[in-house]
N, C-alpha and C positions, 0 to 999 in steps of 0.2 A: 625459383618458385616464388610466386607473388602472393601476398596475403589477400584474402577476400573476407567479406562480411559473413560471420557464422550465422546459422539459423537460430531462431528464437530459443532461448534457454541454453545455448551452447556457449561456453566461455573458453577463451584462449588464455593461456598462462605464460607469462614471460618471466621476469625476474621474481625472486621470492618476495612476497608481500606479507607484511605482518601488521597487526593492530593489537589493541589491548586484549589480554586473555580474560575470558569471562571468569569471574570468581566462583569458587565452589558453592554449591547451593546452600550449604550450611552457613556460609558467610555472606548471605544475601544483603545484609545491612551494609557491610563494607563495600559491596559491589556498587551500591548506589553513589558512593563517594569517589570512585576511581574514574578519571577521565580517559587515561590512556596508559598503556604499558610502558614501563621505564625502558624497555628494550627497543622502543620504536626508533628506527633509523631514518633520517631525513631523506637519504638517497634512494630509498626503496619505494616502489610503486604502491599507491593506496589500493586496497583490495577492491574498492568500488569503481576504480578506473583501471582495469587490467589492460596491459598492452602486451603485444607479442613480438618476438624476434622476427626477422625477415623471412624465416623459413616455415612460418606456422599459419594457422587459420586457413587451411587449404580448401579450395572448392573441389567439387567432385571430378573436375577435369584435370586436376593436377596429378602428375605422375610421380610417384615415389617408389623406388625399388623395394619390392616386398621384403627382400633380404635385409634391407636397412631397418625396416619396421620390426622385423623379427629379432634383429640383433639388439634393438632397443629393449624389447621385452626381456631378452636374455639378461641384460644388464640389471634388471630389477629382481631377478631370482634370489630369494633368500638362500644363502649357502647351507647345504646339508638338508634342505627341506625335501619332502616327498615330491613337490611340484617340480623341483629342479631335476630330479631323476626322470619324471614324466616328460618334461620338456626336452631333455637330452635324448630320450628314447624317440621322441617325435621328430626332432630336428637334427639329431646327430651332433657330433662334436663341434664346438664353436671354431670359427676361423681365428687365426692367431692375431690378425690385425685388429687394431682398436676400432671401436664402434664408429668413431668419427674420422678415421684415417683418410677416407676419400672425400670428406666433406669440408676440408679446410677449417675445421673447428677445434682441432686439438690444442691449439695455442690458447683458445678461449677457455678451455676446461682446466687449465693448470691450477687455477685458484678456486675451482668449483668442485662441489661434490658430484662425482660422475652419476651416482644414482639419481640425485635430484635433477641434474641436467637432462638425463635420458627420460625421467618421469615427466618433466615439463614438456619435452618434445612430443611424447606420446599423448599427453593431455591435449595438446594442440591438434595433433593428427587425428584424434578421436572425433573432432568436429566434422571430418570428412566421412561420408557414409562408406565409400569403398575401403578406406583405411580402417574404419571401425569394424567392418565385416572381417577384414583380414586379421585384425587383433583378436576378435572373438573366435576365429578358427585356429588361433595359435595360443590358446590357454591364457589369454590376458586376464580373464576373471579369476582363474585359479591363482595366478601370480599375485594379483592385487589382494586377494583374500588372504593368501599366505603372509604377505607383508603386514596386513592389518592385524593378524593374529600374533605376530612376533615383535613388531616394532613398538617402541615407546616414544618415538619422535613425532611430535605434532605435525611437523612439516611433511613427513612421509605419509602420514595418515591423510592430510589435506590433499596431497597429490593423488593418492590412490582413490579417494572418494571423488575428487574432481574428474579424473579419467572416467570413472563409472558414470558420473553425471552427464558427461558429454556422450558416452555410449547410449545412455538411457533416452537421449533426445532423438534417437532414431527409432521410430515406432516399430520397424521390422525386427529390431533386436530386443525389444523390451521383454517379450515372453521368455526368450532364452536367458536373459539376465535374471528374471524373476524366478526361473526354475533352477538356477545354479544352487547347488547344495550348500546351505549355510549362509548364503549371501543376505537374505532378508534379515535374519536375526543379527548378523554382524553389522549391517548398516544401521538398523534401529538402535543397536547398542552404542553407536557413535553419538547419539543424542545425550549421552551421559558424560561426554568429555567436557572439559572446561576451557578448551581453546576455541576462540571465536572464529578463526579461519576454518577449522575442521567442521564446526557446527554450521557455518555458512554453506559449505559444500554439501553437507548432509541434507540440509533443508532444500537446497537446489535440486539434489538428486530426488528427494521425496516428492517435490512439486512436479518434477518431470514424470515420474511413474504414476502419480495420481491423475495426470492428464492423459494417460495412455490406456490401452485396452486391458492392461493388467491392474487397473486401479483398485478393483474390489479386493483382491488378495492382499495388496499393500495396506489398504484401509483397515482390514481385519487385523493385520499385524500390529497396527498402531492402537488398537482398542484398549489395552490395559490402562487403568486409571493412572498408574505410576508413570507411564509414558506420556499420556496427555497432560498430566500435571507438570511434568518436566518441560514439555513444550511451552506451556503458558508461563512457567517460571522464567525460562530463557527470554521470552518476549518481554516480560515485565522488568527484567533486570539488566539486560545488555546495554552497554553504552556504545557498542560498535554499530555504526550506521549500516554497514553491509549486512551484518547478522540480523539486524532489525528488518531490513528490506527483505532478506530471504525468508525469514520466519513469518513475516506478514504475508508474503507471496504464497507461502505454503498454506497458511490458513485461508487465504482467498481461494486457493485451489479447492479446498474442502467445500467452500460455498458454491463454487462454480460448477462442480461435477455432481449431478443429481444422485448418482449411485454412491459416491463418496459421502455426500451430505446425509443420505439415509443411514449410513453406518456410523459416522463420526460426529455429526453436529450435536445431537442430543447428549452423548457422553462428554463432549467438550463443554457444553453448557453446564452439565452436572458438576464438573470440576472447576467451574468459575470463569468460563470464557468471557462472558459479558462484563462482569465486574473487573476482570483483568484489563481488558482493552479500554474501558472507561477510565480506570485509574491511571493507565499509561497515558492516555490523552490529557488528563488533568495535570499529570506531572510535566508533560512536554509544554503545555500552555503556561505553566508557572515559570518555566525557564525562559520564556519569551521576554520577560521583564528584566532578566539578568543579562546585562550587556557583556559580562565577562564570559558567558557561555558561547559555545560555537553556534553557528546558524543551525536552527533546528527545523527549518521550513520543510526540508525533504522528509524528515521523520513524521512531522505533523500531517503532511499530505498523505503519506502512506496509511497512517492510523485512521484519519478521517475517511479515506476512501473505503477502508475495510469496515468501519462502523456504518458507513452508508449502505454497504452490502448487507450487513447484519440487520439493519433496521428494516430492510425490505423482506426479511424472512419471517414467516409466521412463528417459528420456534423462539425467536429472540424478541419479537415485538413487545410482548407483555412485560418482560423484564426491563427492556430499555425505556418504554413509555412511562414506567413507574420509577425510573431512576432520577432522583433529585440531583445527584451528582452530575449526570450527563446534561440535564437542563441547565445547571449552573455553569458548566464549562462552555456550552454553546452560547449562553447568555453573555459570558465574558468575552468570547470572540466577537460576537456581534456588536458589543459596546466598545471595542477597541477604537480609539480615536482616529488612528491613521489606517484607513481601510486599504490603502495601497500596499502596506506591509503584509497584509494577510489576504490579498486579493485572490491568491491561488486556493485559499481554503474556503472562500465564500460559497462556491457552488455546492460543495459537499455539505457545508453547515446548513444551508437552507433546505436541501433535500432531506437530510436527516431530521431536521425540525418538522418539516411538513409530514414526514412519515409518522413521527411521534404524536403530532397533534391530530392526526387522522382519527385517533381513538383515545388519546390521553387527555380526556376532558379536564382532569383535575389541574393540569398545568395552565390552561387557558386564562382563567380569571386573574391570576397573578401577573401574567405576561401582558394581558390586554390593557392594563392600566399602568404599565411600566413604560413611560414616555421615552426615556433614553433607549430602551430596547426597540420600540417602534421607530425611533429616529435612526437607529443603526440599521434596521431593515430597509428603510427607504434609501439610506446611503449605499446599500449594496446593489440597488437597481442597476446603475450604470456598469457595475462590475460583472453582472451576469447577463448582460443584454444579448450576448452572442451564444448563450447556453440555454437552449429551449427548455430543457428539463428543469434547470435551476430557476429560470425566470418563471416558469409555470408554478413551481413550488413556492416561490416568493409571493406571487400574487394570491395564491390560495391561503398562505399563512396570513397575509394582510386582511383578506376577506374574513377569515375566521376570528381574528383578534378584534377587528373593528366591529364585527357583529356582536361579539361578546361585550365590548365596551359600550355599545349602543343599548344593549339589553339591560345593563345595570344602571341604576339611578346615578346620574352624573350631576354633581352640584355645579354651580356657576363657575367656581374656581377651576375645577377639572375641565369643564367645557372650554374655558378660556385657554387653558394650556394645550388642549387638543387642537383647537383652531389655530393657535400660534404655530404649532408643529406642522400641521397640514399646509398652511400658507407658506411656511419656509421651505417645504418640499414640493411645492407646486411645479417648479421648473423641472425637477427630476421626474416627477410623474408624467408631465407633458412630453418631455423628451423621449421617455421610454415608449409611451403609447404612440407617438407620432412616427417613431422609427420602426414600428412593427405593424403598420397598417396591413390588413389582410384583404386580398382580392375576394370580393363577395361571390364572384362566379366560380371560384375554386372550392371544391368540396372539402370541408374541414376534416382533418384526421381526428381520432379520438383524443389525442393529446391536445390539439388545437381547440377542440370543443371544451375540454376541461379548463384550459387556460382562459378561454372566452368567459366561461362561467365565473372563474376567480376574479377576473378584471371587472366584469359586470357587477358582481356582488360587492367588491371593494368600492367602486365608484358610487354605488347606491348608498353604502354606509357613509361615505364622505358627504354625500348630498344631505343626508338626514342630519348629520352633525352641523353642517354649515347652515342649513335652514333653521335649525333650532337656535343657533347662536345669533343669526340675523334677526330672528323674531324677538329674541330677548333684547337686542339693541334698539329695536323699534320703539320700545317703551321708555327709552332714555329721554331726559330733558334735552332741549336744544343745545345747551352749553356742553353737556356730556357727550351728546352725539357728535358735535363738531370736533371733539378731541379724537374720536375714533372713526371719523368719516373715511379716511383713506384706507383704514383696515377693513371697514365694511365694504368698500368698493372692491378691494382685493378678494374679499370673501365671496362677493357676488360673481366675480370673474371665475373663480375656482368652481363655484356652484354651477355657473352657466356652462363651463367646459365639461364638467362631469355629466350634466344632464343631457348635453347635446352630442357627447362622444358616441359615435356609432360603432359599437363593439362588433 
């Protein structure tokens, strides 16, 4: 049996993978100090890079003997449980041979927990729709629920929820899964565990069902403030990169599905969604300066992408546009000296900022005269040249800030610094504009028209600043003018380019 790429949201599970355990909620302060669990073993696979044994991640054309799959489910039965009796009545007495006796794997199981091994194989098989349907027809949900009700093992719980997560990725099975008696409450209760691997699988399952036709019933099950507060607490306190990824993905699913948004977004805002994610971003950015910390780029990307989604929603806009903390964090990123280190963040940063400035007028005056901030924006131009949305956002930000700066009385010292900055960025400005010439015969899209307006407004503001500075220099004495002649010539070149650029 050859492995194949699973469908979106479906995970294969190979060797046991552990990471640090999330600290109990009442010990939140200590959780912020723990980097990883003392029990981490170097030879185990990281949870964010799962790999599968050769017999897993099957495509729909792979043939697996149904009796083999059923025998795997049998191995997971809790002894003495009602479901064991129900399973036996449905399938009859088990064969005496071992589950792997015909698969050449008995030697591999000598040092492994048979339950865990069988559970991992089922986890992988559940990625295949025919296998998932076979499992559903043979009481797999009842078996998994029975285990979740009796086990204290985090690994067993992780495997059970992981199998459910793969089953839930098949749309045709979601309604049956959702209608399983007691399953919804049992899964939601897993959010109150303190094991990061279990929580990761729980969020993966919830994200899958919120993308499905059963999304409304699951969204309603998550409505209690206690549950939503717990979700945000996990997001803000985990040090596990996989758990952060899965929890942010879950929250993004809430934003992406209109039916779910209508049910959950306002309650999430009520329990502090906006403040939580902004504080989380601020915390991650602070860690950038600590070289002893692990690379946080993936985490920051996730958080910024989610904040970008939030900033585009009417429900969150007012809170975000009035958040001084968010503006300060974005300001810090834009002013970072080595833009290549944060190049992957830049697109989201400028889109967020453009969304906030669209109505957050109180932030513009302070930013418009912050020359290091403006310098940072110009430095981002080459980093977003291939991202139309981000480039559009950046030129619109520049237009707004330069207009604000021009509208406020600018003394000669400020004017001098503005001109110096613009002249130093002339090459960046020219390179960006020349590399994005638009065919006049092609009808502009709404996005292109908006970008054209932003560029036109920015160049107009630059012209006004340069004209004023050149006019001031014309009144200098011959001796003073000689000292600044080359600068005046450069200013005229910039002015001429802006005046004649055909947007």
